[in-house]
C-alpha positions as MATLAB code, in Angstrom:
seq = 'MQSVLDQSLRRVREKRAARVKSLHLVMGEISELNHASLLEYWHRLAKGTPAEGAQLHFRLAVAEVQCMACFRKYHPANGIIHCPYCGSFGAKILSGEEFRVEEIELEYD';
ca = [
      16.740 -133.289  -88.403;
      16.663 -131.788  -91.889;
      12.774 -132.101  -92.120;
      12.652 -130.412  -88.811;
      14.911 -127.607  -89.865;
      12.769 -127.188  -93.138;
       9.648 -127.132  -91.264;
      11.100 -124.319  -88.917;
      12.389 -122.299  -91.882;
       9.131 -122.665  -93.508;
       7.160 -121.402  -90.280;
       9.541 -118.205  -89.982;
       8.786 -117.465  -93.731;
       4.847 -117.821  -93.177;
       4.775 -115.941  -89.838;
       7.405 -113.351  -91.109;
       9.476 -113.858  -87.988;
      12.977 -113.067  -87.416;
      14.129 -116.326  -86.037;
      13.356 -119.623  -84.466;
      13.550 -119.307  -80.378;
      13.106 -122.810  -79.658;
      11.823 -126.232  -80.884;
       9.640 -128.705  -78.834;
      10.125 -132.212  -80.162;
       8.531 -135.573  -78.980;
      10.799 -138.662  -79.002;
       9.596 -142.004  -78.428;
      11.438 -143.895  -75.791;
      11.983 -146.904  -77.723;
      12.917 -144.917  -80.890;
      16.606 -145.477  -81.965;
      17.636 -141.728  -81.976;
      19.977 -140.294  -79.760;
      19.898 -136.799  -78.002;
      23.501 -136.016  -78.459;
      23.629 -136.904  -82.110;
      20.543 -134.920  -82.764;
      21.829 -132.011  -81.174;
      25.065 -132.180  -82.942;
      23.433 -132.484  -86.354;
      20.958 -129.597  -85.619;
      23.615 -127.132  -84.786;
      25.511 -128.080  -87.989;
      22.334 -127.890  -90.117;
      20.978 -124.757  -88.682;
      24.241 -122.769  -88.730;
      23.643 -119.615  -90.800;
      19.912 -119.881  -90.875;
      17.321 -118.085  -88.787;
      17.256 -121.317  -86.819;
      20.606 -121.046  -85.620;
      20.965 -120.963  -81.683;
      17.319 -122.192  -81.221;
      17.006 -124.180  -78.191;
      15.967 -127.890  -78.635;
      13.489 -129.270  -75.918;
      12.891 -132.947  -75.817;
       9.654 -134.586  -74.322;
       9.769 -138.535  -73.878;
       6.513 -140.077  -75.353;
       6.002 -143.334  -73.505;
       6.012 -146.685  -75.093;
       2.931 -149.065  -75.323;
       2.681 -152.153  -77.247;
       0.154 -154.931  -77.633;
       0.724 -158.528  -77.546;
      -0.118 -160.490  -80.741;
      -0.757 -163.576  -78.794;
      -2.952 -162.428  -75.837;
      -3.792 -158.943  -77.119;
      -3.033 -157.216  -73.990;
      -1.397 -153.797  -73.806;
       1.743 -153.194  -71.711;
       4.858 -150.932  -71.343;
       7.885 -152.599  -72.518;
      10.346 -152.873  -69.752;
      13.886 -151.489  -70.692;
      12.491 -151.247  -74.341;
      12.243 -155.047  -74.495;
       9.222 -156.319  -76.052;
       8.314 -159.356  -74.015;
       4.719 -159.760  -72.995;
       4.664 -159.742  -69.070;
       1.376 -161.687  -69.181;
       1.883 -164.477  -71.546;
       5.467 -164.512  -72.361;
       5.091 -163.880  -76.025;
       7.655 -162.005  -77.982;
       5.467 -160.656  -80.819;
       3.842 -157.327  -80.253;
       2.410 -154.420  -82.317;
       3.944 -151.114  -81.306;
       1.279 -148.621  -80.713;
       3.565 -145.679  -79.415;
       7.150 -145.146  -78.251;
       8.897 -144.871  -81.801;
       7.659 -141.554  -83.068;
       9.681 -138.424  -83.406;
       8.126 -135.143  -84.420;
       7.867 -131.563  -83.795;
       5.270 -130.428  -81.162;
       5.954 -126.614  -81.103;
       8.113 -123.962  -82.706;
       8.616 -120.771  -80.982;
       9.592 -117.838  -83.072;
      11.108 -114.534  -82.193;
      10.216 -110.960  -83.905;
      12.536 -108.062  -84.429;
];
């Protein structure tokens, strides 16, 4: 969240904005991040900055993995990486672990 705040404050300076209105974040469905913890940490970090009071909006990125035995792609059911085609547990994660800023909305005075 510190890098999200840094990116937001840099955008405020670059665009000569008054404050951050909202942030749109992408979070992978099999990432180990927790919404509540992220929100709590954000509020502590942003306090006293132009990002204080900004609303956070999360978009879930669907997970996709590729089996390393049969090479078929699939969606891991309940976050469990177990190939429904061949039964293998070995897979390459193609998406679903990411966490990134998608959009920063600013306010101007």
